[in-house]
C-alpha positions as CSV (number, residue, x, y, z in Angstrom):
1,M,24.9,-7.3,31.5
2,K,21.4,-5.9,31.3
3,K,22.0,-4.7,27.8
4,I,23.5,-8.1,26.8
5,F,20.5,-9.9,28.3
6,A,18.1,-7.6,26.5
7,I,19.8,-8.2,23.1
8,L,19.8,-12.0,23.7
9,A,16.1,-11.9,24.6
10,V,15.2,-10.0,21.4
11,F,17.4,-12.5,19.4
12,F,15.6,-15.5,20.8
13,M,12.2,-13.9,20.4
14,M,12.9,-13.1,16.7
15,N,14.1,-16.6,16.1
16,S,11.0,-18.0,17.8
17,F,8.7,-16.0,15.7
18,S,10.6,-17.0,12.5
19,S,10.3,-20.6,13.5
20,V,6.6,-20.3,13.9
21,N,6.2,-18.6,10.5
22,A,8.4,-21.1,8.8
23,A,6.6,-24.0,10.4
24,E,3.1,-22.8,9.5
25,Y,3.4,-24.8,6.3
26,A,5.8,-27.7,6.8
27,D,7.1,-27.7,3.2
28,V,7.1,-23.9,2.6
29,P,10.0,-22.3,4.6
30,A,10.0,-18.5,5.2
31,D,12.6,-18.0,2.5
32,Y,10.8,-20.1,-0.1
33,W,10.6,-18.2,-3.4
34,A,6.7,-18.1,-3.4
35,N,6.1,-17.9,0.3
36,K,4.2,-14.6,0.2
37,E,1.9,-15.7,-2.6
38,I,1.3,-19.2,-1.1
39,T,0.5,-17.7,2.3
40,A,-2.0,-15.2,0.7
41,V,-3.9,-17.8,-1.4
42,V,-4.1,-20.2,1.6
43,E,-5.4,-17.4,3.9
44,D,-8.0,-16.5,1.2
45,G,-9.1,-20.1,0.9
46,I,-8.1,-20.3,-2.8
47,L,-5.8,-23.2,-2.3
48,T,-5.8,-25.5,0.7
49,L,-3.3,-27.4,2.9
50,N,-2.9,-31.1,3.3
51,E,-2.1,-31.8,6.9
52,N,-0.1,-28.6,7.3
53,S,1.7,-29.1,4.0
54,F,1.1,-27.1,0.9
55,L,2.8,-29.5,-1.6
56,P,4.2,-26.7,-3.7
57,D,5.8,-29.1,-6.3
58,Q,2.6,-31.1,-6.9
59,E,1.3,-30.7,-10.4
60,V,-2.1,-29.1,-10.9
61,S,-4.9,-30.7,-12.9
62,R,-7.4,-28.8,-15.0
63,S,-10.1,-29.5,-12.4
64,A,-8.0,-28.2,-9.5
65,F,-7.0,-25.1,-11.4
66,N,-10.6,-24.5,-12.3
67,T,-11.8,-24.8,-8.7
68,A,-9.1,-22.4,-7.5
69,L,-10.0,-20.0,-10.3
70,L,-13.6,-20.0,-9.3
71,K,-12.6,-19.1,-5.7
72,T,-10.4,-16.3,-7.0
73,L,-13.3,-14.9,-9.0
74,G,-15.9,-15.4,-6.3
75,H,-18.0,-18.1,-7.9
76,R,-17.1,-21.1,-5.7
77,N,-20.4,-21.4,-4.0
78,K,-22.6,-21.1,-7.0
79,T,-24.9,-23.9,-8.1
80,I,-25.9,-24.8,-11.6
81,S,-28.9,-26.6,-13.1
82,E,-27.6,-26.8,-16.6
83,A,-27.3,-30.2,-18.3
84,N,-23.8,-31.8,-18.1
85,P,-22.2,-31.4,-21.5
86,F,-19.1,-33.5,-20.7
87,S,-19.0,-37.3,-21.2
88,D,-16.1,-37.7,-18.8
89,V,-17.5,-35.7,-15.9
90,V,-19.8,-37.8,-13.6
91,S,-22.1,-36.4,-11.0
92,S,-20.3,-38.2,-8.2
93,R,-17.2,-36.1,-8.6
94,D,-16.5,-33.6,-5.8
95,D,-15.7,-31.0,-8.5
96,Y,-18.8,-31.8,-10.6
97,N,-20.6,-28.5,-9.8
98,D,-17.4,-26.5,-10.2
99,I,-16.8,-27.8,-13.7
100,L,-20.4,-27.1,-14.8
101,V,-20.2,-23.6,-13.3
102,S,-17.0,-22.9,-15.2
103,S,-18.6,-24.2,-18.4
104,K,-21.6,-22.0,-18.0
105,L,-19.5,-18.9,-17.3
106,G,-17.1,-19.8,-20.1
107,L,-14.0,-19.8,-18.0
108,I,-12.3,-23.1,-19.0
109,Y,-13.7,-24.7,-22.1
110,G,-14.0,-28.5,-22.8
111,Y,-12.6,-30.3,-25.9
112,N,-14.2,-30.8,-29.3
113,D,-14.9,-34.4,-28.5
114,G,-17.3,-33.5,-25.7
115,T,-14.8,-34.1,-22.8
116,F,-13.4,-31.9,-20.2
117,K,-10.4,-34.0,-19.2
118,P,-10.6,-32.9,-15.5
119,D,-7.6,-34.9,-14.4
120,R,-5.3,-33.8,-17.1
121,I,-2.3,-31.7,-15.9
122,M,-2.3,-28.1,-16.9
123,T,0.7,-26.6,-18.6
124,K,1.9,-23.1,-18.0
125,A,0.9,-22.2,-21.6
126,E,-2.7,-23.5,-20.9
127,A,-2.9,-21.4,-17.7
128,A,-1.7,-18.3,-19.6
129,S,-4.3,-19.0,-22.2
130,V,-7.1,-19.1,-19.6
131,I,-5.9,-15.9,-17.9
132,S,-5.6,-14.2,-21.3
133,H,-9.1,-15.3,-22.2
134,I,-10.9,-13.9,-19.1
135,T,-9.0,-10.6,-18.9
136,K,-10.2,-7.5,-20.7
137,N,-9.9,-7.3,-24.5
138,Y,-6.3,-6.4,-25.3
139,K,-4.0,-7.7,-28.0
140,G,-0.7,-8.7,-26.3
141,D,2.4,-7.0,-27.6
142,L,4.7,-9.6,-29.0
143,D,7.7,-7.3,-28.1
144,S,7.0,-8.3,-24.5
145,L,8.3,-11.8,-25.2
146,K,11.8,-10.6,-26.4
147,P,13.4,-10.6,-23.0
148,F,12.8,-14.4,-22.7
149,K,15.3,-16.7,-24.3
150,D,12.8,-19.6,-24.7
151,R,10.1,-17.6,-26.4
152,A,10.4,-19.7,-29.5
153,S,9.1,-22.7,-27.5
154,I,5.7,-21.1,-26.8
155,P,3.0,-22.9,-28.7
156,I,1.7,-20.8,-31.6
157,W,-1.8,-20.9,-30.1
158,A,-0.5,-19.3,-26.9
159,T,1.9,-16.7,-28.2
160,R,-0.4,-13.7,-28.0
161,Q,-1.9,-15.0,-24.8
162,F,1.5,-15.2,-23.1
163,A,2.4,-11.7,-24.3
164,K,-0.8,-10.4,-22.8
165,T,-0.2,-12.0,-19.4
166,I,3.3,-10.6,-19.4
167,D,1.9,-7.1,-20.2
168,L,-0.5,-7.6,-17.3
169,G,2.1,-8.9,-14.9
170,I,0.3,-12.2,-14.4
171,Y,2.9,-14.7,-15.2
172,V,5.7,-16.8,-13.5
173,N,9.3,-16.8,-14.6
174,Y,11.0,-18.9,-11.9
175,P,13.7,-20.1,-11.4
176,D,15.3,-18.4,-14.3
177,A,14.0,-14.8,-14.9
178,D,14.8,-15.1,-18.6
179,E,12.7,-18.2,-19.1
180,L,9.0,-18.8,-19.3
181,L,9.0,-22.6,-19.5
182,P,5.7,-22.5,-21.4
183,N,5.4,-26.3,-21.8
184,K,6.2,-27.2,-18.2
185,N,3.5,-28.8,-16.2
186,L,2.0,-26.2,-13.7
187,N,2.7,-26.9,-10.1
188,R,0.9,-25.6,-7.0
189,A,3.5,-23.0,-6.2
190,E,3.3,-21.5,-9.7
191,A,-0.5,-21.7,-9.6
192,A,-0.4,-19.8,-6.3
193,V,1.7,-17.0,-7.9
194,L,-0.6,-16.7,-10.9
195,L,-3.8,-16.6,-8.8
196,Y,-2.3,-14.2,-6.3
197,R,-1.4,-11.8,-9.1
198,L,-4.7,-12.3,-10.9
199,K,-6.6,-11.4,-7.7
200,N,-4.4,-8.3,-7.3
201,K,-5.2,-7.3,-10.9
202,I,-8.9,-8.2,-10.6
203,S,-9.9,-4.9,-12.3
204,A,-8.3,-6.4,-15.5
205,V,-10.7,-9.3,-15.5
206,Q,-13.8,-8.9,-17.7
207,E,-16.8,-8.1,-15.5
208,K,-18.9,-11.0,-16.7
209,Y,-16.4,-13.4,-15.2
210,V,-16.2,-11.8,-11.7
211,S,-18.8,-11.9,-9.0
212,K,-20.1,-8.7,-7.5
213,E,-18.7,-9.6,-4.1
214,V,-15.1,-9.7,-5.5
215,L,-15.6,-6.6,-7.6
216,E,-16.7,-4.7,-4.5
217,S,-14.7,-5.4,-1.4
218,T,-13.7,-3.3,1.6
219,E,-10.0,-3.0,2.5
220,H,-8.2,-0.9,5.1
221,L,-5.4,1.7,5.4
222,D,-2.9,1.9,8.2
223,V,-1.3,5.3,7.6
224,T,-1.8,6.4,11.2
225,K,-3.7,5.4,14.3
226,K,-5.1,9.0,14.4
227,A,-7.6,8.2,11.7
228,S,-11.3,7.8,12.7
229,V,-11.9,5.9,9.5
230,D,-9.6,3.4,7.8
231,E,-11.8,1.8,5.1
232,V,-11.2,1.8,1.4
233,Q,-13.9,0.4,-1.0
234,I,-12.3,-1.6,-3.9
235,T,-14.4,-1.9,-7.1
236,N,-13.5,-2.9,-10.6
237,Q,-13.3,0.7,-11.6
238,N,-12.0,2.7,-8.5
239,K,-10.5,2.7,-5.1
240,I,-12.7,4.8,-2.9
241,V,-10.9,6.1,0.2
242,L,-13.7,7.1,2.6
243,A,-13.9,10.5,4.3
244,G,-12.2,10.4,7.7
245,N,-9.1,8.6,6.4
246,I,-5.8,10.4,7.1
247,L,-3.0,10.7,4.5
248,K,0.5,12.1,4.9
249,G,1.3,15.1,2.6
250,Y,4.9,16.1,2.1
251,F,5.7,19.7,1.0
252,Y,6.9,19.5,-2.5
253,T,9.2,22.6,-2.2
254,Y,10.2,25.1,0.5
255,F,7.3,27.2,1.8
256,S,7.3,30.4,3.9
257,S,4.2,32.3,4.8
258,K,6.3,35.5,4.5
259,D,6.5,35.0,0.8
260,A,3.0,33.6,0.2
261,C,-0.2,35.4,-0.9
262,V,-3.9,34.5,-0.8
263,G,-4.7,32.5,-4.0
264,D,-1.2,31.0,-4.3
265,T,-1.0,27.2,-4.8
266,V,0.8,24.9,-2.4
267,T,1.8,21.5,-3.6
268,F,2.2,18.4,-1.5
269,T,3.3,14.9,-2.6
270,A,3.1,11.3,-1.6
271,K,6.7,10.1,-1.0
272,K,5.9,6.4,-1.0
273,D,3.3,4.1,-2.4
274,I,0.3,3.8,-0.2
275,Y,-1.2,0.3,0.1
276,T,-4.1,-1.1,2.0
277,K,-3.3,-3.7,4.6
278,E,-4.6,-6.3,2.2
279,G,-2.0,-5.3,-0.4
280,T,-3.9,-3.1,-2.9
281,L,-2.0,0.0,-4.2
282,V,-4.2,3.0,-3.5
283,I,-2.0,6.0,-4.1
284,P,1.3,5.7,-6.0
285,A,4.4,7.5,-5.0
286,D,4.9,10.9,-6.5
287,T,1.2,11.6,-6.6
288,T,0.7,15.4,-6.0
289,M,-1.9,17.1,-3.9
290,T,-2.7,20.7,-4.7
291,A,-4.1,23.3,-2.3
292,K,-5.0,26.9,-2.6
293,I,-4.3,29.5,0.1
294,T,-7.6,31.0,1.2
295,S,-6.3,33.3,4.0
296,I,-3.1,34.4,5.7
297,E,-3.3,35.9,9.2
298,P,0.1,37.6,9.8
299,K,2.0,37.2,13.0
300,K,1.2,39.7,15.7
301,W,2.4,40.9,19.1
302,W,1.8,38.8,22.1
303,N,3.2,35.7,20.4
304,K,0.6,35.3,17.7
305,N,2.1,33.2,14.9
306,D,1.3,33.4,11.2
307,K,-1.8,31.4,10.3
308,V,-2.2,30.0,6.8
309,T,-5.5,28.4,5.8
310,V,-5.4,26.2,2.7
311,E,-8.2,24.5,0.7
312,F,-7.3,21.3,-1.1
313,E,-8.7,21.0,-4.6
314,S,-7.1,18.1,-6.6
315,M,-4.9,15.1,-6.6
316,T,-2.8,14.3,-9.7
317,L,-1.5,10.7,-10.2
318,P,1.8,10.0,-11.8
319,S,-0.1,8.9,-14.9
320,G,-1.5,12.4,-15.3
321,V,-5.0,11.6,-14.2
322,C,-6.4,14.3,-12.0
323,V,-9.2,13.7,-9.4
324,P,-11.0,15.9,-6.8
325,F,-9.3,15.9,-3.5
326,N,-11.0,17.4,-0.4
327,A,-9.1,17.4,2.8
328,N,-8.2,19.5,5.9
329,V,-4.9,19.9,7.6
330,L,-5.3,17.8,10.8
331,N,-2.8,19.9,12.9
332,H,-3.9,23.1,14.6
333,N,-7.5,23.0,13.6
334,G,-6.9,22.9,9.9
335,I,-4.3,25.8,9.9
336,L,-0.7,25.8,8.9
337,T,1.0,27.4,11.8
338,E,4.0,26.9,14.2
339,N,3.5,25.5,17.7
340,R,2.5,28.5,19.8
341,W,4.8,27.5,22.6
342,G,7.9,26.9,20.5
343,K,9.1,30.5,20.6
344,P,8.5,31.1,24.4
345,V,10.3,27.9,25.2
346,G,13.2,28.8,23.0
347,Y,13.4,32.3,24.4
348,T,13.2,30.9,28.0
349,L,16.0,28.5,27.4
350,G,18.1,31.2,25.7
351,G,17.4,33.7,28.4
352,A,18.4,31.1,31.1
353,V,21.7,30.6,29.3
354,I,22.3,34.3,28.9
355,G,21.3,34.9,32.5
356,G,23.6,32.2,33.8
357,G,26.5,33.7,31.7
358,A,25.7,37.2,33.0
359,G,25.7,35.9,36.6
360,V,29.1,34.3,36.1
361,G,30.4,37.6,34.6
362,I,29.1,39.7,37.4
363,A,30.6,37.4,40.0
364,S,34.0,37.6,38.2
365,F,33.8,41.4,37.8
366,T,33.1,42.0,41.5
367,G,36.1,39.9,42.4
368,H,34.1,37.7,44.8
369,H,34.2,34.7,42.4
370,H,31.0,33.3,43.8
371,Y,30.2,31.7,40.4
372,G,27.6,29.4,41.9
373,N,25.6,32.2,43.4
374,G,25.9,34.1,40.1
375,V,24.5,31.2,38.1
376,A,21.8,30.6,40.7
377,A,20.6,34.2,40.4
378,G,21.2,34.7,36.7
379,V,19.5,31.6,35.3
380,P,16.0,32.1,36.7
381,A,16.2,35.9,36.1
382,G,17.3,35.3,32.5
383,A,14.6,32.6,32.1
384,V,11.8,35.0,33.3
385,V,13.0,37.7,30.9
386,G,13.2,35.2,28.1
387,L,9.7,33.9,28.8
388,L,8.2,37.4,28.9
389,T,10.0,38.4,25.7
390,G,8.7,35.2,24.0
391,L,5.2,35.8,25.1
392,T,4.9,39.5,24.3
393,T,6.9,39.9,21.1
394,P,5.4,39.0,17.6
395,G,5.0,35.3,16.8
396,R,6.8,33.2,14.2
397,T,6.6,33.0,10.4
398,Y,5.3,29.6,9.2
399,K,8.0,27.8,7.3
400,A,8.3,24.2,5.9
401,N,11.2,22.6,4.1
402,D,10.9,20.2,1.1
403,G,10.1,16.9,2.8
404,D,8.4,18.3,5.8
405,Y,4.9,16.8,6.2
406,V,1.4,17.4,7.6
407,W,-1.4,15.0,8.3
408,L,-4.4,15.5,5.9
409,E,-7.9,14.3,6.9
410,L,-10.3,13.6,4.0
411,T,-13.5,15.6,4.2
412,Q,-15.0,13.8,1.3
413,D,-14.5,10.4,-0.2
414,L,-11.5,10.3,-2.5
415,V,-12.1,8.3,-5.7
416,V,-8.9,7.0,-7.3
417,P,-9.4,5.2,-10.7
418,N,-7.8,1.9,-11.4
């Protein structure tokens, strides 16, 4: 009954938490296709709620998209003293300053007739054009459009732009993954996805369009609670993992200190992508970390295990880029070695089993059949012999299988290029 009650309690708790998450935005349930992106842009203040509703299907005007874009790029609070170039933008508008800031920065242009048309609804093609315009110079590959069955409906002026946003991964193809719907009016859910992806690809935006505050932010790792430091500095060029952070390094192949020599290379790898809590990919899966063996202290009598000291030198990303990597093995004061008490404990248990068996054998041999007395005498005697043997004989060779891991503490900042 206790087990059943515990299971029911967990079930109700899980459903309670799910209800809270789903009700956070009245019109965006937990299983909504853009829930993650909407939650992120609302928490970042890029898009706002209306009385606990997000209004995901509401169409987005040029002005609304412009304001959200300014927030994404870190220019929301800037003021401008330039003359107003638009005949249809009056100073009494709430978005007046945002439109002028955007015009000054060259984010969203006005029309040839001197208007901005702030209340005109954005199409997906227009949003793609804006994103293409502000990202770094790169000519979109038209082959990127081939998977989409409605590519022919893309306006001629937006063809390269759409291809570029697809190459960058900053586009929306919902509800049909094979369709772009370029002429569809942009709604708030689609805008949330675009702006979320743009923010996560902020290094692809031309520097002149991004504020310094956005280009240089601090995020955090959560690899292990053992780390004294968890900060990662994010810039438009690099991710800088500060010294003191701890990473998990997996042995790339089987390793034995018996077969190793000073000067040999030991390779570790990252088994999974390592992200910050905020969602930035810092170290991709299959990244390798290379260390050189600087000393080997062989096992000795009195249970002294092999001790292998390694010096980490470099990290190679799956792209082939190699960067300096300075770290120490966190376990056993920076040394690869077996737990010193592993062998004595094993020998003690083994000795106890052998001693118990011997006690039973002796009791049987003498014909008294006092097996309990034999076990009572044999187990402790065997355990003592096992313990003494474990403590006085040579220690263990250090071995690690492919997939075994060690904790690695950075001794210098790790700079990973974007």
